[in-house]
Legacy VTK file of the C-alpha trace (Angstrom):
# vtk DataFile Version 3.0
C-alpha trace
ASCII
DATASET POLYDATA
POINTS 52 float
0.000 0.000 0.000
1.812 3.134 -1.203
-0.462 5.445 0.805
1.605 4.715 3.936
4.709 6.283 2.337
3.515 9.860 2.927
4.311 10.742 -0.696
2.317 11.828 -3.716
1.152 8.453 -5.031
1.276 9.760 -8.609
5.065 9.832 -8.222
5.468 6.324 -6.775
6.142 3.155 -8.747
6.045 -0.324 -7.260
8.310 -2.739 -9.141
7.800 -6.422 -8.439
7.433 -9.758 -10.159
4.171 -10.419 -8.313
1.159 -8.352 -9.314
-0.287 -8.857 -5.833
2.415 -6.507 -4.520
0.624 -3.522 -6.035
-2.930 -4.830 -5.954
-4.209 -1.856 -3.955
-2.761 0.626 -6.454
-2.609 -1.202 -9.796
-1.775 1.972 -11.722
1.382 2.382 -9.633
2.644 -1.092 -10.406
5.147 -2.341 -12.909
5.355 -6.115 -13.165
8.650 -7.573 -14.300
9.569 -11.159 -14.992
10.969 -13.021 -12.017
14.767 -13.025 -11.990
15.971 -16.420 -13.158
19.517 -16.110 -11.826
21.006 -14.928 -15.111
23.934 -12.667 -14.215
23.544 -10.961 -17.613
20.031 -9.719 -16.750
20.004 -5.922 -16.961
16.290 -5.302 -16.504
16.582 -3.224 -13.327
19.569 -1.260 -14.636
17.692 -0.450 -17.827
14.571 0.510 -15.907
16.555 2.811 -13.617
18.135 4.529 -16.619
14.707 4.947 -18.241
13.180 6.439 -15.088
15.962 8.998 -14.654
LINES 1 53
52 0 1 2 3 4 5 6 7 8 9 10 11 12 13 14 15 16 17 18 19 20 21 22 23 24 25 26 27 28 29 30 31 32 33 34 35 36 37 38 39 40 41 42 43 44 45 46 47 48 49 50 51
């Protein structure tokens, strides 16, 4: 629940591999594939660069 963060919820993104993690605020959620252990996976790095 992002409302407990005391922040403008329009500026909060919840990133998780489980959609249930942002079930209360579905428009704040970004579902990614679960990490499979691949050390070459750059998903979070790429996302961070995109969000900057």
